[in-house]
N, C-alpha and C positions, 0 to 999 in steps of 0.2 A: 644449596636449594632454597632452605628457608628465608635468606637473606635475600633471595630474589622475589619470592612469593610476597613478603612483608609489605614492600612499597607498593606492590601491584594490587594489595587489597585496601591500601589506604587512599589511593588515589579515588577508587568509587566513592569511598564514605565522605571524602570531602566534597565531591561532586555533588552528591545526594544533599549534604547539609547545604551547601550554596543553593542548588535549586531549591529547597524546602524554604530557606528564608527569602530566596526571591518570591516564590509562590504565597507565602504569608503575607508579604509586603503588598504583593498586587491585590490578594483576597482584602484585605483592609482597606485599600484604597477604592476596591471597588465598592463596598459598603459605603464608604463615606459618599461616593459619587450617587449611589443610588439612592440614599438617605435625602442629599441636598437636592436631587433632581425632582423628588415628589414635594418639596417645600416651595413657596411663595418666591420670587426674588425679593421681596420685602423684608423677608426674615432678617434679623440682626445678626451681625457677626458674633455669635455668643463666646467663642473661645478669646476673641480678643478682650471681650468686655470683662469676662470672668476671670481672665489671666491676674489682674492686679490683686483680686480677692480669693486666689487658689487656696492659700493655705487654709483660710478660715473655712471654705468650702470643704475642703479634705476634713475638717477636724469636727461637722457637724454630729451632734448627738441626739438632738431632741427637735420637735416640732418648735417649740419656743425660740431655740437657736436659730432655726430656718427664717423665721418670721422676723427675728433680730437682723440677719444677714439681708433681707430683702427690704426693709425698712431703711436701713442705714447705708446700704452701698448699692445693691443690686437693683433694687426698684428705681432710683433716681438714675442710676447709668443707662437704664432701659427706656428713660422718658416715661416711667411711669410713677410720678412723683405723687399725682393724686390718690392712687392706690395705697402707696406707701405712707402717705400722710393719715389716711383713714385707718390702716392697721395700726400706726402708730400713737393713734388717738387714745388717751386715757379716760378709761370708764364711760363711754358713751351710753346714753339711756337705752335700754332695752328697746324701745319702739324705734328710735333713730337708727340703731344697728341692724334691726329689721327691714326698714325701709331702704337701708343702703346695702343690703345683701350682705351683710359684714361676714356673716356665718359662710356664705357659699365663697367669697371673697378669700377669706382666711383657709379653707379647704383647697381652693385652687393654686394659693401660694404654696401651701405645703407640698402639694404634687410638683410645681414648678422647680422650687429649690431643691426637692428629692431627685426630680429626673436630672437636673443639673450636678447634682454631686454624683449621681450614678454614671452619668455621661463622664463627668470630668476623671473619675476613678478608672473607668474602664479605658479612657483616651491614655491616661498615663502609663498604664500597664502594657498597652500595645504597644505605644511609641517605646517604652524601655525594652521590649522583648524586641521590636523591630532594630534598635542600636545596639541590642545585645548587652545592654546594661542589666544583667540578671541580678546583681547584688542590689541596685536599686530598686528593682521590681520588689524583691524580697522584703527590703526594708519598707517600701510603701504598701505593701499586703499587711505587715505587720503594724503599721501604725493606723492602719484603717479598720482595725478588729471593731473598736466601739461605733464607727460610722457605719461599717457594714451591718452591724447588730440592728441600728436605728432605720437602715436602708430596707433591710430584711422584715420589718414591721408594716412596711406598706405592701402588704400581701395582694392587694387589689390594682397595683400599678400593672400597666401592661407590659413593663420590662423585668416585672418581679421574677419570672421563671429564667429569663437571661441572667440575672444576678445570681441565683440558685446554682445554674451551671457553672457560672464563672468562679463562685465560691468553693465549689466542687471539685473544679481544676485545679484551683490555686492550693488547695489543702492536700491534693495528691503528690507524693514525692515524684512522681513521672517526669513533671515538667523540669525539675532541677536535673535530673538526670539524663536530659536529653531529649526529651519528649514535649518540647516547647509549642507544637502546631496546635494542640487543643486549647491550651491557654489563650494563645493568640485569637484562635478562631472565636473562643466564649467571649473574648474582651471586645472585639470587633462587633459582634451580635448584640453585646449589651449596648456598646456606643450608638449602634443604629437604633435598636428600639427606644433608648433614651432621648435622643435626638428627637424622635417623633414627638413623643410626649412633650417635651420641653416646649416645641413650637406650639402644640396644641393649647397649653396651659397659659403660655405667654399671651396667645390669640385671645384666650377668655379673659385673661385680666387686662388686656387692652380693651377690649370692649365692654367691661365693666359698668362703665358711666353709662353706655347705651342701653343695657339690659335696665339700670335701675331707672334711666327715663322712660324707658318703654312701659315698666311696671306701674309708674304713677301716672302715665297717660291712660294706661287701661282701667286703673282705679278711679280716675278721676271722670271717666267716660263712663264708667259701670252703671247701670241702670236700663228703665223703660223711657223712651222717647217716643214722642209723638210729632211726627217730621210732617210738613208740607212742602211737596215739591212742585215748583212751577216751572216748565218745560215750555222754553220762547220756541222751539221749533215745532212742536205738535200743536199750533193754534193757541198757544198758553193754556193749554191743559194743566190743571191741577189735579195731584194725588196725595191722599194722606194715607200715610204708613205709622205702623207701630212697631218701632225696633226695640230688641232687647240686646244690650250690651252685657255679656256676663262678666262676673269676676275674675280676677288673676287666677289661673290653674285651672279654669271650668273646663271639664271634659268636653263639652258641645260649645264651639266658639260659634259667633254670628255667622251663618251660612253666607257664603260668598265673600265675606270680608278677609281680603288677604294681606293687608298692609294697614297699620295704624301708627301714626306719628304724633305725638303731642309734644310742642313746645311752648312751654308758657299758655298762654290762652290760644294759640294757633293749632288747628288740629287737621290733619290730612288722612283721608281715607281713600283705600283703593281696594274696588269691588270687581270680581271676575265671576261672571254668571253665564254659563253655556254660551261660551268664547266670546261675550261681549265685555268690555272694560268700561269701567267710569270710575273717575277721581273726583272726592269730594273736596273742597278747601273752605274749612270753617272757623269759627271763633267763637270763643266762650263769653257769655255776657250773664248780667243777672247774678253775679256770684255764682258762676257755672250751673245755673239753671237753665238757661238758654243758649242754642247754638245758631247762628246765622252764618251764611255763605253762599257758595256758588257750586254747579255741579258740570263736569262736562264729559260726554261718553262717546264710546266707538263709533257711534252710527250718526255722530253730528250735532246729536243733542246736546244743549246747554241752557243753563237757567238759574234760579235759584233755590236754596233749602232754607228753610225755618224750622227749628226744631226746639220743642219744649220739654223739660223731663217731667214724666207723669208717676214715676215711681222711683224711690232711691235703690241704691246697690244691694241685692240679697245675696250673701254667702252661698 
C-alpha cells in the first residue's frame, strides 16, 4: 500500500512546483510589461546599455564610485556627455558650480545610478530564480552585501521599501528550502519600482541644460521694467505698463506669465490671462537694460513693445 501511495503523493507536488514557477515567471513578466507601458517610447534600452558595465554596477559601494561610473561609462553611453563632463570637471569655482546646478545634477546622478544598481540586482535575482540557478542567486546575494549597504542608505528613494523587503526575504532560510515565491515577488517589485525612478532621474539629467538656461534667462530678466505697448489693431493705441519679473525661486511669479525662454539676447514670453493668450518676441539691447520686439495675441492684436529696466533685481 505504501508503495502505491508514495508515487500518488509526489505527482501533485511536482505539478504544484511546476505551476508555481510558471506563475512566478508570468508575474515577473507582467510587472515588467506594466513598468514599461508607463514609460514613454523614447526611453533608452537600459539593459543593453548597462550590460557591458554590469560588473562595476554590481560592486558599487559609495556615491563617489557611482559618480565615477556615470562620468566614465554610463553617462556617455546614454548620450549625456555634457553632464558627465561637468561632473568630471576638477575644482569648479563655487559660483560657476552653483550657476550650472552642479549640486542638483550630482544628487540626480546619485539617485540615477543607485536606481540602476537596485534594478540590476533585482533583475539578476529574478532571472536566476526563473532559471532555477539557486546557487548563482546565493552567490550574487553574498557578493552584493556591501552594495546593499550602500543602497540601503538611500532611504528616500521610492524603491527603498521594496529593497528592504527583498533583503528580508533573501535573509530568510525559507526560500532556500523551497519557498522561492516570496523572493521572486520581492525581486520583481524592486525591479519595477527601480525602473520607474531610473527613467525619472535619467529624464532630469537629460533636461539639466534646459533648467540651467531657464534659470539664467530668468535671472537676466529679473527686475522692474517700464513697457510701452503699441497696438496696431486698436487705432495704434499705446499703453504704458510697469512689470516686475521676480528672481529665481520667488514664491509669487509674474501674474499671467506661463512660459519664459531666453536664448542669448532673444526672449520669448507667453501670457495667459482670462482665457486670452499673448506671445511676445523680444530682444535685449543696451547691455541688457532695454527690450525691444513685437507681440501678437489671440484677439488678433499685434504691435510693438519697447521696454526699459527701471530697477535692478531684488532677491
